[in-house]
C-alpha positions in Angstrom: 5.1 -10.8 -24.8 8.8 -10.9 -23.9 9.5 -13.2 -21.1 11.9 -12.0 -18.5 14.5 -14.3 -16.9 13.1 -14.5 -13.4 14.6 -16.8 -10.8 13.5 -16.1 -7.3 16.6 -17.8 -6.0 18.7 -15.0 -7.5 16.8 -12.5 -5.3 16.3 -14.1 -2.0 18.9 -13.4 0.6 21.3 -16.3 1.4 20.4 -16.5 5.1 16.7 -16.5 4.2 17.0 -19.4 1.7 17.7 -22.0 4.4 15.6 -20.4 7.1 13.0 -22.6 8.8 10.1 -20.5 10.0 9.1 -20.7 13.6 6.4 -23.4 14.2 3.8 -22.1 16.7 1.2 -24.2 18.4 -1.4 -22.9 16.1 0.5 -24.0 13.1 0.9 -27.5 14.4 -2.8 -27.9 15.2 -5.4 -26.0 13.1 -8.9 -26.1 14.7 -11.7 -27.5 12.6 -14.4 -26.1 14.8 -14.6 -29.2 17.0 -15.0 -28.8 20.7 -11.4 -29.3 21.9 -9.5 -28.7 25.1 -6.5 -26.6 24.2 -3.5 -27.2 26.4 -0.9 -26.7 23.8 0.1 -23.0 23.8 0.5 -22.1 27.5 -2.4 -19.7 27.3 -4.6 -18.5 30.1 -7.5 -21.0 29.9 -10.2 -18.5 31.1 -12.1 -17.3 28.1 -12.4 -13.6 27.6 -12.4 -13.4 23.8 -8.7 -12.8 23.3 -7.1 -15.2 25.7 -6.2 -17.6 22.8 -3.5 -16.9 20.2 -4.8 -15.8 16.8 -4.6 -17.8 13.7 -1.1 -17.2 12.4 -2.2 -17.5 8.8 -5.5 -15.6 9.0 -7.3 -18.3 7.1 -11.0 -17.0 7.4 -10.0 -13.5 6.3 -7.7 -14.7 3.5 -10.5 -17.0 2.2 -12.8 -14.1 1.8 -10.2 -11.7 0.2 -9.2 -14.6 -2.2 -12.7 -15.0 -3.4 -13.4 -11.3 -3.8 -10.1 -10.6 -5.5 -10.1 -13.9 -7.7 -6.8 -15.1 -6.5 -5.7 -18.2 -4.4 -5.2 -17.7 -0.6 -1.6 -18.9 -1.3 -1.1 -15.7 -3.2 -1.9 -13.5 0.0 0.2 -12.3 2.9 -1.3 -10.2 5.6 0.6 -7.8 7.8 0.4 -5.3 10.6 -0.2 -2.5 8.2 1.3 -2.2 4.7 4.5 -0.9 6.4 5.1 -4.4 7.9 4.5 -6.0 4.5 7.1 -3.7 2.9 9.6 -4.3 5.6 9.3 -8.0 5.3 9.9 -7.7 1.5 13.1 -5.6 2.2 14.3 -8.2 4.9 13.7 -11.2 2.6 15.2 -9.9 -0.7 17.7 -7.0 0.0 21.2 -7.7 1.4 22.2 -4.8 3.7 25.1 -2.8 2.5 25.0 -4.5 -0.9 21.7 -4.1 -2.7 19.7 -1.2 -3.8 16.1 -0.3 -4.6 14.6 2.3 -7.0 11.9 4.9 -6.0 10.1 7.4 -7.9 9.8 10.7 -6.0 7.5 12.4 -5.2 6.0 9.1 -3.6 5.3 7.5 -0.4 7.9 8.3 2.2 8.2 4.9 3.9 10.1 3.4 1.1 13.0 5.6 1.9 12.6 5.1 5.7 12.6 1.3 5.3 15.5 1.4 3.0 17.5 3.4 5.6 16.4 1.1 8.3 17.6 -2.0 6.4 20.8 -0.3 5.2 19.8 -0.6 1.5 20.8 2.0 -1.0 17.8 4.0 -2.3 18.2 5.2 -6.0 15.7 8.0 -6.8 14.4 8.6 -10.4 12.2 11.6 -10.5 8.8 11.3 -12.1 8.4 13.3 -15.3 6.7 16.7 -15.2 3.3 15.0 -15.7 3.9 12.7 -12.8 4.7 9.5 -15.0 7.6 7.1 -14.6 10.6 7.9 -16.6 11.0 4.4 -17.9 14.2 4.9 -19.8 16.0 6.4 -16.9 14.6 3.9 -14.4 16.0 1.0 -16.4 19.3 2.8 -17.0 19.6 3.1 -13.2 19.2 -0.6 -12.7 22.4 -2.6 -11.9 23.1 -6.2 -10.8 22.3 -5.3 -7.2 18.9 -3.6 -7.9 16.3 -5.8 -6.2 13.0 -3.9 -6.2 11.4 -1.0 -8.2 8.7 0.7 -6.2 5.7 2.1 -8.1 2.9 3.8 -6.2 -0.2 3.8 -8.4 -2.4 5.8 -7.8 0.5 7.8 -6.5 0.8 9.6 -3.2 1.0 12.6 -3.1 0.1 13.3 -6.7 -3.0 11.3 -6.9 -2.5 10.0 -10.5 -2.4 6.5 -11.8 0.6 5.5 -13.9 0.1 4.5 -17.5 -0.3 0.8 -18.1 2.3 0.9 -20.8 5.0 2.3 -18.5 4.3 -0.3 -15.9 4.3 -3.1 -18.4 7.6 -2.1 -19.9 9.2 -2.1 -16.4 7.8 -5.6 -15.6 9.0 -7.0 -18.8 12.5 -5.5 -18.8 13.5 -5.8 -15.1 14.4 -9.1 -13.6 13.9 -8.1 -10.0 10.7 -7.5 -8.2 8.3 -4.8 -9.3 6.2 -3.6 -6.3 3.0 -1.7 -7.2 1.6 -0.1 -4.1 -2.3 0.1 -4.6 -3.3 1.6 -1.4 -5.8 4.0 -3.3 -6.8 1.6 -6.1 -10.5 1.4 -4.8 -10.9 5.1 -5.7 -9.4 4.7 -9.3 -11.2 4.0 -12.6 -8.3 1.8 -13.6 -8.2 -2.0 -12.8 -6.0 -3.4 -10.2 -2.8 -5.1 -11.5 -4.1 -8.1 -9.6 -5.5 -9.3 -13.0 -1.8 -9.8 -14.1 -0.5 -11.5 -11.0 -0.1 -14.9 -12.8 1.3 -13.3 -15.9 4.3 -11.6 -14.3 6.3 -13.7 -11.8 8.1 -10.6 -10.4 5.0 -8.6 -9.7 4.1 -7.8 -6.1 1.0 -5.8 -5.2 0.4 -4.2 -1.9 -3.1 -3.0 -0.8 -4.5 -1.8 2.5 -7.7 -1.8 4.5 -6.8 1.8 5.8 -8.4 3.8 3.0 -11.4 2.6 1.2 -12.3 0.2 4.0 -11.9 2.8 6.8 -9.8 0.6 9.0 -6.7 2.7 9.5 -6.8 2.2 13.2 -6.6 -1.6 13.2 -3.5 -1.9 10.9 -4.1 -4.4 8.2 -2.0 -4.5 5.1 -2.3 -7.0 2.2 0.4 -8.4 -0.1 -0.5 -10.3 -3.3 2.2 -12.2 -5.2 3.2 -15.5 -6.6 3.1 -18.5 -4.3 7.0 -18.6 -4.4 7.2 -15.1 -3.2 4.6 -15.5 -0.5 6.4 -18.7 0.7 9.5 -16.7 1.3 7.8 -13.9 3.2 6.0 -16.5 5.4 9.4 -17.7 6.4 10.3 -14.5 8.2 7.0 -13.0 9.3 6.4 -13.0 13.1 4.1 -16.0 13.9 1.2 -13.9 15.3 1.7 -10.6 13.3 -2.1 -9.9 12.9 -3.9 -9.9 16.1 -7.3 -11.5 16.8 -9.1 -8.2 17.1 -7.8 -7.0 13.8 -8.7 -10.2 12.1 -12.3 -10.1 13.4 -12.8 -6.4 12.6 -11.4 -6.8 9.1 -13.5 -9.8 8.4 -16.7 -8.2 9.3 -15.7 -5.1 7.2 -14.7 -6.9 4.1 -17.9 -8.9 4.2 -20.0 -5.6 4.4 -19.5 -5.0 0.7 -22.6 -2.8 0.2 -21.5 -0.4 3.0 -17.9 -0.1 1.7 -19.2 0.4 -1.9 -21.6 3.2 -0.7 -18.9 4.9 1.2 -16.5 4.9 -1.7 -19.2 6.2 -4.0 -19.9 9.1 -1.6 -16.2 9.9 -1.5 -15.9 9.9 -5.3 -18.9 12.2 -5.7 -17.5 14.5 -3.1 -14.1 14.5 -4.7 -15.7 15.7 -8.0 -17.6 18.3 -6.0 -14.4 19.5 -4.2 -12.6 19.7 -7.6 -15.3 22.0 -9.0 -15.4 24.2 -6.0 -11.6 24.5 -5.7 -11.4 25.6 -9.4 -13.3 28.8 -8.3 -10.8 29.8 -5.6 -8.7 32.6 -6.9 -5.4 31.6 -5.3 -5.7 28.0 -6.5 -3.3 27.8 -9.6 -3.6 24.2 -10.6 -5.7 21.1 -9.6 -3.9 17.9 -10.5 -5.9 14.8 -11.8 -6.6 12.3 -9.1 -7.5 8.8 -8.8 -7.3 8.7 -5.0 -9.3 10.0 -2.1 -7.3 13.2 -2.1 -6.6 16.1 -4.3 -3.3 17.8 -4.9 -3.6 21.5 -5.5 -1.0 24.2 -6.4 -1.6 27.5 -4.7 0.0 31.0 -4.6 1.7 30.4 -1.2 1.3 26.9 0.3 2.7 27.7 3.7 0.6 30.8 4.3 -2.6 28.9 3.1 -1.7 26.0 5.4 -1.3 28.1 8.4 -4.5 30.0 7.6 -6.6 26.8 7.4 -5.0 25.5 10.6 -6.0 28.6 12.5 -9.5 27.9 11.4 -9.5 24.3 12.5 -8.8 22.6 9.2 -5.8 20.2 9.0 -4.5 19.5 5.5 -1.0 18.5 4.2 1.6 20.9 2.8 3.5 18.9 0.2 5.7 21.7 -1.0 8.9 20.0 0.3 8.4 17.1 -2.1 10.0 17.1 -5.6 7.9 18.5 -8.4 5.4 19.7 -5.7 6.4 23.2 -5.0 3.6 25.3 -3.4 1.2 22.5 -3.3 -1.4 21.4 -0.6 -3.0 18.0 -0.3 -6.7 17.9 0.6 -8.2 14.5 1.8 -11.9 14.2 0.7 -14.0 14.5 3.9 -17.7 14.0 4.5 -20.1 16.3 2.8 -20.4 18.5 5.8 -16.6 18.8 6.3 -16.2 19.5 2.6 -18.8 22.2 2.7 -17.1 23.8 5.6 -13.6 23.9 4.0 -14.9 25.4 0.8 -16.6 28.1 2.9 -13.4 28.9 4.7 -11.3 28.8 1.4 -13.7 31.4 -0.1 -13.1 33.7 2.8 -9.4 33.7 2.8 
């Protein structure tokens, strides 16, 4: 395997290199469960379940995730949703008005938003006609100021997973960070790239508890990377970025493995059923392969079909404005009853 020349010091912003992270009261004293009187953090002393500051390093939750994913807790950073994790990565590694990142439209729209917020040039390299990374063009687009290449796999909104060969080529030939957004990995037949976390020092993986775990409302995103990268991100993250209620709810959910597995299994069965039923709808022109909990479908007139469904109480997503996605609709897989209803309505249109 070709070894890339990767030096994290060439990527980290100069002002971040010398930054000393804020040391909170809960960093200085970590409870071991002993019965202590806490007079260190200027908290309201009257117990109500949330009167104390949360663990700034979310140790209990990280311990469980580390065991389940087969990584060290030092390879994990938790954020207020994946969007905070992505923003921290921009702020740690991308110099405003100087650096650039590469995205592969059609893809998750927050990469562009965060690039604009952080005054970072976004260089777009369209996916190929079969929604795969155009590796040659991507590497040709890289220059000395390219810090991050964003790969969303399984991809949103197309639903497909990128080929392992394409991703490995980018990891081997690019000396910046390669961020693989695995928000939908739990619905894929392919393995997570977590198994390669120690093989590629420039690999960063983001996941979320919003999809398979059903915790979109609590906002909990996860970043997996080398200890070096996580150490840099911990320098700039807010001290209490994941609140106590989120930590407790997330811990309960990730420990309930059987229920999460059952729900994912149901979604996958319903996805297959939806694909089968959609193939019989006369105005459906193409159903794209999916490894996610949604299905991208090309229809005769996406705007018309979207409005027809909306009038009948069904909210889907019209993705026609996205590159390579002309006249497409995105259907999230619902419950069996919801899916039955939408198929009945589609057949009536």
